[in-house]
N, C-alpha and C positions, 0 to 999 in steps of 0.2 A: 461439527460444523459451527462456523461463526457467521455473524452478520456485520455489515458496515454500520457504524454509528453516525457517520457524516458522509457527505459527498466529497470525493477526492479523485484527482487525476492520477492514474498509475504512472510511476516513474521508472526509467530504465535501470537506475541504481539508486541506493539511498541518497536522498537530497539531490538527485540528478535531473537530467532532462526529462520532460514528460513524454509519454507514449502517444498521447492523443486519445486514450481510452479512459473513460470515467467510470469509477465505481460509485454507485449511488447508495444513499441511506437505505438500509434494510436489504441490500443485495446479499445473497448467500456467498460466502467465500471460504476457501481452504487456506489456512496459514501454512506457508512452506518454509519459513525461517525468519530469524530476526537478526538485526545488526545495529549496534550503537555507533553513532558518528559524532565527531567533535563539532561543536557549534562555535561560530565566530564569537569571540569574547569570553570563551570558556564554557564548560559544561558539556553535556552529551544529549543527544536526541536519539530516541529509539525508533527504528523503522522495521516493518514487517513485510516480507515478500508474500503476496497473495495470488491466488487463482480465482477468477470469477466463475462460479459454478453454473450460473444460468445464462451466461452470455454465449453468443456464437463463437466457436473455436476456443473457448475457455482461456481468454487472455490472462497473462501473468504480469505482475509489476510490483513496485514498492510503494507503500503508503506509510504515513506516520502510524506508529503502533496505537496511539490514542484514537485513531479513526475507527 
């Protein structure tokens, strides 16, 4: 089990549109996978797909891995 280190809005895909669901600091989450995406200007950004364990209906979405 992992916990969130910051507040983040879940995204539909890495660096994509938000889902309207927020993952809050210290929420318990399950990591489902990771993906690196290209960043404008060069470089990569790492994203992790998570499931919120204590929220109704256990929503899933993408957050920055550093979160």
